[in-house]
C-alpha positions in Angstrom: -19.2 -25.2 16.0 -19.8 -21.4 15.7 -18.2 -19.6 12.7 -17.7 -22.9 10.8 -19.3 -22.9 7.3 -17.7 -26.0 5.9 -15.7 -28.9 7.4 -14.2 -32.0 5.8 -12.0 -34.9 6.7 -9.1 -35.7 4.5 -6.0 -37.6 5.7 -3.3 -35.9 3.6 -4.5 -32.3 3.5 -1.0 -31.1 2.8 -0.8 -33.1 -0.5 -1.8 -31.5 -3.8 -5.2 -33.1 -3.8 -5.7 -31.9 -0.2 -4.8 -28.3 -1.2 -7.2 -28.6 -4.2 -10.0 -29.5 -1.7 -9.3 -26.3 0.2 -9.3 -24.2 -3.0 -12.5 -25.8 -4.2 -14.3 -25.5 -0.8 -13.2 -21.8 -0.5 -14.7 -21.0 -3.9 -17.9 -23.1 -3.5 -18.7 -21.9 0.0 -17.5 -18.4 -0.5 -15.1 -18.8 2.5 -13.2 -15.8 3.8 -10.8 -17.7 6.0 -9.5 -21.3 6.5 -8.6 -23.4 9.5 -6.5 -26.6 9.0 -5.9 -29.3 11.6 -3.6 -31.6 9.7 0.1 -31.9 8.9 3.0 -30.1 10.6 2.7 -26.3 10.7 6.5 -26.2 10.7 6.6 -28.0 7.4 3.3 -27.0 5.8 2.1 -23.6 7.1 3.4 -21.9 3.9 1.8 -24.7 1.8 -1.6 -23.9 3.2 -1.1 -20.1 3.0 -0.3 -20.5 -0.7 -3.4 -22.7 -1.2 -5.6 -20.1 0.5 -4.0 -17.5 -1.8 -4.7 -19.6 -4.8 -8.3 -19.8 -3.7 -8.5 -16.0 -3.8 -8.1 -15.4 0.0 -5.6 -13.3 1.8 -2.9 -15.8 2.8 -3.0 -14.4 6.4 -6.6 -15.3 6.8 -5.5 -18.8 7.7 -5.0 -20.6 11.0 -3.6 -24.0 11.9 -4.5 -26.3 14.8 -1.3 -28.3 15.4 -2.9 -31.6 16.4 -0.1 -33.6 14.9 2.8 -32.5 17.2 0.6 -31.3 20.1 -1.8 -34.2 20.2 -1.1 -37.4 18.2 2.6 -37.5 19.0 2.2 -36.5 22.7 -0.9 -38.5 23.6 -0.5 -41.6 21.4 -1.4 -43.9 24.2 -4.3 -41.8 25.5 -6.9 -41.7 22.7 -9.7 -40.1 24.7 -7.5 -37.4 26.1 -6.0 -36.8 22.7 -9.5 -36.4 21.1 -10.5 -33.9 23.8 -7.4 -31.9 23.3 -7.7 -32.0 19.5 -11.2 -30.7 19.6 -10.2 -27.9 22.0 -7.2 -26.9 19.7 -9.5 -26.8 16.7 -12.1 -24.8 18.6 -9.4 -22.3 19.6 -8.1 -22.1 16.0 -11.6 -21.4 14.8 -12.1 -18.7 17.5 -8.8 -17.1 16.5 -9.5 -17.3 12.8 -12.8 -15.5 13.2 -10.9 -12.5 14.6 -8.1 -12.5 12.0 -7.7 -9.4 9.9 -6.0 -9.4 6.5 -2.3 -8.4 6.2 -0.8 -7.0 3.1 2.8 -6.9 2.0 4.5 -3.5 1.8 7.9 -2.3 0.8 9.8 -0.3 3.3 13.0 1.6 2.4 16.1 0.7 4.4 19.0 2.9 5.5 22.5 1.5 5.5 23.0 2.5 9.1 23.5 0.4 12.3 23.3 1.2 16.0 25.7 -0.7 18.2 24.9 -0.4 21.9 27.9 -0.9 24.2 31.4 0.3 23.7 33.1 -2.7 25.2 35.5 -4.8 23.2 32.6 -6.8 21.6 30.7 -3.6 20.7 33.8 -2.0 19.2 34.5 -5.2 17.2 30.9 -5.4 16.0 31.0 -1.7 15.0 34.2 -2.3 13.0 32.8 -5.3 11.3 29.6 -3.5 10.3 31.6 -0.5 9.1 33.8 -2.8 7.0 30.6 -4.2 5.4 29.8 -0.7 4.2 27.3 0.5 6.8 27.4 3.7 8.7 27.7 2.9 12.4 26.5 4.7 15.5 28.2 3.4 18.6 26.5 4.3 21.9 28.3 3.8 25.3 26.9 4.8 28.7 30.3 5.4 30.3 32.5 8.5 29.4 35.1 6.2 27.7 34.9 3.2 25.4 36.7 -0.1 26.1 34.4 -1.6 28.8 36.3 -4.0 31.1 39.3 -4.0 28.7 40.0 -0.4 29.6 40.4 -1.4 33.3 43.0 -4.1 32.6 46.7 -3.4 33.0 47.9 -6.1 30.5 46.2 -8.5 28.2 46.9 -12.1 27.4 48.7 -13.6 25.4 51.1 -10.7 24.4 50.9 -8.9 27.8 50.4 -5.6 25.9 49.0 -2.6 27.7 45.3 -2.6 27.2 44.7 1.1 27.6 
């Protein structure tokens, strides 16, 4: 397969020994990215990103082929179809990994300000709640008055108060 320098087969890649295999291979083969086709990405994507980082790689130079949920669980009774699909998912993950660029964490300052779009009853309540939490609020309404549909009602339930 193009762009593959090293490949191995290990049943429990998400385990500590499996992660150590990744770290060792990355160092021995001078890898600059990693593709894993094992374990659940939902549960173990961060596990593998951390392993890549421990190997000295940028953690975002990692890609997963989800053959567990997308192949083995779905095609348990169709082994040939499952194998074809797994190979294709791995091929695509390798293709994507070859085009990854490193990402870096950065700090960005925040402003304690919120924009609420819509001056109906929900927008007004959201603006009040946000303001009560200590944020400056900018409320934007497209109509000349706020209140939305509430402003059009004569009386409101359950008190029958005037809504305007």
